C-alpha atoms as an extended CHARMM CRD file, in Angstrom:
* protein
*
        72  EXT
         1         1  MET       CA              5.5430000000        0.4340000000        8.8980000000  PROA      1               0.0000000000
         2         2  PHE       CA              4.9300000000       -2.1520000000        6.1370000000  PROA      2               0.0000000000
         3         3  SER       CA              7.3160000000       -4.0330000000        3.8770000000  PROA      3               0.0000000000
         4         4  ILE       CA              7.2640000000       -3.4880000000        0.1320000000  PROA      4               0.0000000000
         5         5  ARG       CA              5.4320000000       -6.8000000000       -0.3220000000  PROA      5               0.0000000000
         6         6  GLN       CA              2.8000000000       -5.8100000000        2.2370000000  PROA      6               0.0000000000
         7         7  LYS       CA              2.3180000000       -2.3890000000        0.6410000000  PROA      7               0.0000000000
         8         8  ARG       CA              1.8420000000       -3.9950000000       -2.7790000000  PROA      8               0.0000000000
         9         9  GLU       CA             -0.6810000000       -6.4740000000       -1.3730000000  PROA      9               0.0000000000
        10        10  ILE       CA             -2.5970000000       -3.6740000000        0.3620000000  PROA      10              0.0000000000
        11        11  ALA       CA             -2.5400000000       -1.5750000000       -2.8120000000  PROA      11              0.0000000000
        12        12  ASP       CA             -3.9090000000       -4.5150000000       -4.8340000000  PROA      12              0.0000000000
        13        13  ALA       CA             -6.7060000000       -5.0220000000       -2.3000000000  PROA      13              0.0000000000
        14        14  VAL       CA             -7.6260000000       -1.3160000000       -2.3150000000  PROA      14              0.0000000000
        15        15  GLN       CA             -7.6470000000       -1.3780000000       -6.1240000000  PROA      15              0.0000000000
        16        16  ARG       CA            -10.0600000000       -4.3500000000       -6.1050000000  PROA      16              0.0000000000
        17        17  ILE       CA            -12.3370000000       -2.7000000000       -3.5260000000  PROA      17              0.0000000000
        18        18  LEU       CA            -12.4680000000        0.5670000000       -5.4680000000  PROA      18              0.0000000000
        19        19  ARG       CA            -13.0370000000       -1.2250000000       -8.7850000000  PROA      19              0.0000000000
        20        20  GLY       CA            -15.7970000000       -3.2720000000       -7.1380000000  PROA      20              0.0000000000
        21        21  THR       CA            -17.8260000000       -0.1280000000       -6.5080000000  PROA      21              0.0000000000
        22        22  ASN       CA            -18.3960000000        0.2240000000      -10.2720000000  PROA      22              0.0000000000
        23        23  HSD       CA            -18.4580000000        3.9630000000       -9.7310000000  PROA      23              0.0000000000
        24        24  PRO       CA            -18.8580000000        5.7660000000      -13.0770000000  PROA      24              0.0000000000
        25        25  GLU       CA            -16.2770000000        8.4580000000      -12.2150000000  PROA      25              0.0000000000
        26        26  LEU       CA            -13.4190000000        5.9760000000      -11.7990000000  PROA      26              0.0000000000
        27        27  PRO       CA            -10.9390000000        5.6760000000      -14.6840000000  PROA      27              0.0000000000
        28        28  SER       CA            -10.9750000000        2.5150000000      -16.7930000000  PROA      28              0.0000000000
        29        29  GLY       CA             -7.3010000000        1.7410000000      -16.0520000000  PROA      29              0.0000000000
        30        30  GLU       CA             -5.4730000000        1.7280000000      -12.7730000000  PROA      30              0.0000000000
        31        31  ILE       CA             -7.0050000000        3.9070000000      -10.0730000000  PROA      31              0.0000000000
        32        32  ASN       CA             -4.6050000000        6.4020000000       -8.5010000000  PROA      32              0.0000000000
        33        33  PHE       CA             -4.8540000000        6.7200000000       -4.7320000000  PROA      33              0.0000000000
        34        34  LEU       CA             -2.8500000000        7.6040000000       -1.6380000000  PROA      34              0.0000000000
        35        35  LEU       CA             -3.6710000000        5.8560000000        1.6370000000  PROA      35              0.0000000000
        36        36  ARG       CA             -2.0970000000        7.0470000000        4.8820000000  PROA      36              0.0000000000
        37        37  VAL       CA             -2.0690000000        4.5850000000        7.7750000000  PROA      37              0.0000000000
        38        38  GLU       CA             -1.3630000000        5.9590000000       11.2520000000  PROA      38              0.0000000000
        39        39  GLY       CA              0.5350000000        3.6410000000       13.6080000000  PROA      39              0.0000000000
        40        40  ALA       CA              0.3460000000        3.3250000000       17.3750000000  PROA      40              0.0000000000
        41        41  GLU       CA              3.1200000000        5.9100000000       17.8640000000  PROA      41              0.0000000000
        42        42  ASP       CA              3.4690000000        9.4150000000       16.4110000000  PROA      42              0.0000000000
        43        43  TRP       CA              6.4910000000        8.3080000000       14.3980000000  PROA      43              0.0000000000
        44        44  SER       CA              4.7720000000        5.2100000000       13.0290000000  PROA      44              0.0000000000
        45        45  TRP       CA              2.9340000000        5.7130000000        9.7450000000  PROA      45              0.0000000000
        46        46  ALA       CA              2.8240000000        4.4920000000        6.1690000000  PROA      46              0.0000000000
        47        47  GLU       CA              1.7540000000        5.9960000000        2.8690000000  PROA      47              0.0000000000
        48        48  ILE       CA              0.5310000000        3.4630000000        0.3440000000  PROA      48              0.0000000000
        49        49  LYS       CA              0.0430000000        4.4220000000       -3.3020000000  PROA      49              0.0000000000
        50        50  ASN       CA             -1.3740000000        2.4350000000       -6.1720000000  PROA      50              0.0000000000
        51        51  ASN       CA              1.2900000000        0.0580000000       -7.4720000000  PROA      51              0.0000000000
        52        52  GLY       CA              1.4840000000        1.6980000000      -10.8970000000  PROA      52              0.0000000000
        53        53  SER       CA              2.6590000000        4.9800000000       -9.3980000000  PROA      53              0.0000000000
        54        54  VAL       CA              5.6060000000        3.3980000000       -7.5320000000  PROA      54              0.0000000000
        55        55  LYS       CA              8.1800000000        2.3740000000      -10.1400000000  PROA      55              0.0000000000
        56        56  ASP       CA             11.1970000000        2.0090000000       -7.8200000000  PROA      56              0.0000000000
        57        57  PRO       CA             10.0920000000        1.4820000000       -4.1900000000  PROA      57              0.0000000000
        58        58  THR       CA             12.4010000000        2.5980000000       -1.4060000000  PROA      58              0.0000000000
        59        59  VAL       CA             13.4350000000       -0.2380000000        0.8900000000  PROA      59              0.0000000000
        60        60  ASN       CA             13.2910000000        0.4100000000        4.6140000000  PROA      60              0.0000000000
        61        61  PRO       CA             15.3910000000       -2.3070000000        6.3040000000  PROA      61              0.0000000000
        62        62  TRP       CA             13.4060000000       -2.0480000000        9.5670000000  PROA      62              0.0000000000
        63        63  ASN       CA             10.0870000000       -2.6690000000        7.7990000000  PROA      63              0.0000000000
        64        64  GLU       CA             11.4940000000       -5.5210000000        5.7360000000  PROA      64              0.0000000000
        65        65  ALA       CA             12.9950000000       -7.2170000000        8.8100000000  PROA      65              0.0000000000
        66        66  ASN       CA              9.7360000000       -6.9280000000       10.7700000000  PROA      66              0.0000000000
        67        67  SER       CA              7.7700000000       -8.3370000000        7.8580000000  PROA      67              0.0000000000
        68        68  ARG       CA              9.9350000000      -11.4660000000        7.8080000000  PROA      68              0.0000000000
        69        69  LYS       CA              9.3550000000      -11.9590000000       11.5480000000  PROA      69              0.0000000000
        70        70  GLU       CA              5.5860000000      -11.9160000000       11.0010000000  PROA      70              0.0000000000
        71        71  GLU       CA              5.8380000000      -14.5470000000        8.2460000000  PROA      71              0.0000000000
        72        72  ALA       CA              7.7260000000      -17.0150000000       10.4650000000  PROA      72              0.0000000000
């Protein structure tokens, strides 16, 4: 559903939002999370994890190609 770049940007934004809560139960380092985004179709979804937990992201050519179309 999203390109690697988009997933990393979303993960950074979620990290900032969570850190901004100043909640005392959050760890001092990177916050681990898993966000599932449901698309318009049953087959359309994305799981986004904090960037530190994804060392070698899997490239989905369809998502990458659609991301480039949106940037144009």
